[in-house]
N, C-alpha and C positions, 0 to 999 in steps of 0.2 A: 438753456432749458432742454428737457427731454421731450421727444416727439416721435410719432410714428409717421414715416414719410417715404416717398418713392423718388427715384431719380429718373425713371422712365415708366411709361404705362406697361401693364402686363398682369400676370397672375398674382395671387396673394403673396407668393414668395418674393415679389419685388418690394414688399413693405419692409423697411428697416426701422429699428428702434434704437435711438441714440441721441447724441447731442445735436441741437439745432440752434440757429442764431437767435439770440434774445430779441424780443419785440419791443418797440416803443410806439405808443399810440400817436398817430398823426391827427390832423384836424378832423373833427367830428367823429373820431374813433375812440373806442373804449378798450382798455386792456383788461381782460377777464382772466382771473385765476381759475382754471378748470377744476371742477369737482367731479364731473361725470360726463361721459359721452355715450351715444348709442350708435349701433351699426344699422344701416339701411341698405336695401338693395341698390338704390341709386349710387351709394358710395362705392360699391363693387363695380358698377358699370363705368363710373368715372375713372377709377383706378385702373381698370382693365382696358381703357381706351374705347369701350363700346359706345360711349356717348362722347361725341366730339365737343370738347370745351377748351377754352384758353386756360392753361394751367401754368403757374409759375413753377420752375424747377430749381432745386428740389421742392416737392409739393407735399405738404402735410395733408393727409387724407381726413375725411369725415365732415359731416354737415351739422349734426346736432351737438348741443352742449348745455351744461348748466354750470354755474360758478358764482364768483364774487368779484365785483369791480375792484381792481387793484390800482388803476391809474386812468386818467382821462386826458384826451387831447384838447387842443384849443377849439373853442366853440361848442363843446359838449354842455348841454343845459338840461338834458332829460335824466341824467344819472349822476350819482356821486359815489365816491370811494366807500366801499362796504356794502353797497346794494347787492342783493342776490338776484341773479338774472338767468334767463334761458333764451335759447335761440335755435334756428333751424336752417339758415340759408347760407352757410359758408361752404367751403370745399368745392369751388367751381366758379365759373364766370369771372375768372381772374383773381378770385379771392383764395387765400390760404384756408386750409381746413382747421379742424378743432381737436384732432387726436394728439394733444400736447398738454404740457403743463400750463401754458398760457395761450390766449388767442386774442387777436386784435379784431374788433367788430365795429362796424359803423353803428352809431347809436340808434338809428331808425329800425334796425333789425332785432333789437333786444326787447325782451318782455320781463316783467317782474315775476319772481317766484312768490306765490302767496305764502303768508306766514303759516308756519307749521307743516309745510310740504317739504319732503325730502328732495335733495338735489338729484338723486338717482331717478326719482319719479318724474321730476320736471324734464330731465333729459329724455326719458323713455316716451313721454307724451309728445314731445316737440314736433318733429316732422310728420309723424303719423297722425297726430292730432290736428295739425293745420291742414293736412291733406284731406282727412275725413270731413273737417268743417267746410272746406271749399266745396266738396262734392255734395254733402248733405244740405247745407244751408244756402250757399250761394248758387249752386247749379240745380240740384233736384228740388230745392225749396220744400223739404219735408214739412208737413203740417200735422198738428195734433189729430189723433185718431186714424191717421192713414196707416196702412200695413206696408212694412218694408221687409224685403227678403234680402239677407246678406249671405251670399254664397262664399263662406269662409269667415266665420264669426269669432274664431278664437285666436287669430293671428294678430300681427301688429296693427295694420290699418283696420281690418275687419272688426276687431274688438272696440276700436274707437268709434266706428260707424254705429255699432250696436248701442253703445252708451250715449252717443250724441242724439240718436233717434229717440231713445227712451227719455232723455232730458227734455226733448221737444214734445213729448206726449204721444209718440207713435207706438204702434204695436210692431214687434220685431220677430221675424222668423229667421233663423240662422242655420248654417250647416257646420259640421265639424267632423273630423276623421277618425275619432275613437271615443270610447265611453268617457275617458278622462277629459278629452277636449270638449265633449258635449257638456260635461259638468262645469268646465271652465267657462264656456260661453254663457251658461246660465248665471254664473256669478257676476257676469257683466250686464245682466238684465234681460237677456233674450227671453221672450215669452215662450217660444217653442224652438227646440234645436233638433235637427235631423242628422243622424249619423249617416254620412254619405257612403260609408263602407258597407252598410247592412240594409239601407233603405232606398227605395226609389224616390229620388228627390222630387222630380216633377209631380208624381202622383201624390206624394205627401203634401207638397205645397198647395196643390189644387184642393186637397181635402181640407186643409186648414184655411184656405182663402178661395172659396168656390167662384167668386167673381173676379179673381185675379188679384195680384199685389199692385199697389200704387207705385212702388219704387223697387227696382231690382239692382242691387250693387254687386258687381262681379269683381272678385279679387284675383281670379286666375289670370295667368298670362295669355291663355287661349280662350277667348270668349266664344260661345256657341249661340249665335242669335236664333238659329232655327229651333233650338231647345228652349231658349229663354222667352221669346216673344209670346208663345201660348200662355205663359205664366203671368203676363202683364194684363192688368185691367185696362179698360178704355181710359185714354189720357195718361197711361202709365209712362214712367220715366225709367230709363236704364242708365246706369253709370258704369263706365269702364275706367280702369286706372293702371293698366299694365299691358305688356305685350307689344313692344316696339316693332317686332318683326312679324306679328300676327296678321294674317290676311283672311279672316273668316268670311263666310257667305252671309249677306244680309238679305233676308226675304222682304223685298220692298212692299209687296202687296199687304201682308198682315201688319206691317209696320205702319203704313199710312191709313189703312182702313180703321185701325184701332186708335188713330190719332196719337201715336206714341212719340216720345222724345228720346234721343240718344245723346248722352253727355260724356265727352272725353276731355281730360284736362291734365295739366302738369302744374304742380304748385309753384314751380320756379317762374311761371308766367305771370304770377300775381305780385303786385307791388307791395312795398313795405306798408303802405297805408291800408291796403286791403287785408294783408295778413295781421295787421294790428287789430282789426275787428275780430279775426279768428282767435288771436291770443287773448283778447279780453273775455270772450265767451268761455274759452277753455279754462282760463284762470278762475272765472266765477264758478264753473261747474266743479272744478277740482276742489275749490274752497268749500263748496256746498256738499261735497262727498258724492256727487253725481257722476264723477269721472275719475277712474283710477288707472294707474299705470299697469301695463301688461309686460312684466319682466320675466324672461325665461331663465337668465343666468347673469351673474356679475363676475367679470374677470379683470385682472390687472391690465393696464394699457400696454404693457410690454407684450401681451399676447394678441395684439391687433391683427397680425397676419393670420393666426389661427382662427380668430373671430371672423375675418373676411372669408376664409375658406369655408367655415361652417355656414355662413350666410349664403354663399354661392351654392353650396350643396343643397340647400333647402329652397332657394328661390328659383334656380335654374333646373336642378335635377330632382326636385320634389322628394328629398330624402326623408322628410317627416320627422326629423330629430330636433326641430325647433318650433316652439309655440309661444311667440312673444319676442320681446326685444333682448338683444345682447347689450349689456351695459359694461363699459370699460371705465376704470378709475385710475388716474395717474398715481 
């Protein structure tokens, strides 16, 4: 089969595209014929060796995927040949990734693709959707009629947060970095969108929510708690999801006086059973039209190295040339 793989960790140029050993599903595993994969920041960290993980070498990169069950191993009871599936937890922890024509996946990590939903959309929603669900539903416990501020509402995770909060009945204020991205965030359901290039975010948020926001979701790598805490209402919750090397100052006084909560998490710490709950909600919202994929561009799998380069430029260097997911197709 053809695959995008590395023989050692390093920059995007380490990714090779070519023949890779054929796969055979072992006990409890499913062989999936890949239809689409998407690129995530975590994929670039693992490939670059910035996140220490046990990696089989040569190593197929990538976490997300969608496709069709082609074969099943002994003991597989949840899936049958021909089922359309998606998933998000490959490419690390000793597991091979998904940027290939085929992938072997333990049956517990698979989710069904709802009827009528395209494979590209399922792949685009996978990791970012599960991540947003964990933060919104399991950690921040967003409730109907609460006000949520999403600092970065047009990107991969941010657009999922906006849509999930709206599906739960919350009011959403978001930011975006251009008029085009402001309009895009509104298509995902944000009630108010602030252009952070031309407006004072803090002043505008307090104008829109004078008592403060109930939940503040920070998508940036460098969280600024001194800036964020005044925006929180009493009993407010703040969610952070990035910035492994960040060391921001946390003003303890305002934090505990307002009875606030701070939530940090990584989706890979959540079990297959917990992520099953995420997948069930995501599938229901997708089928109901309440959740849609945020795809920036679709490329052939052979351009995996270029896709990783583009992702890095935007994640680490804030290039601003990407608003949504990069989808690759074998």
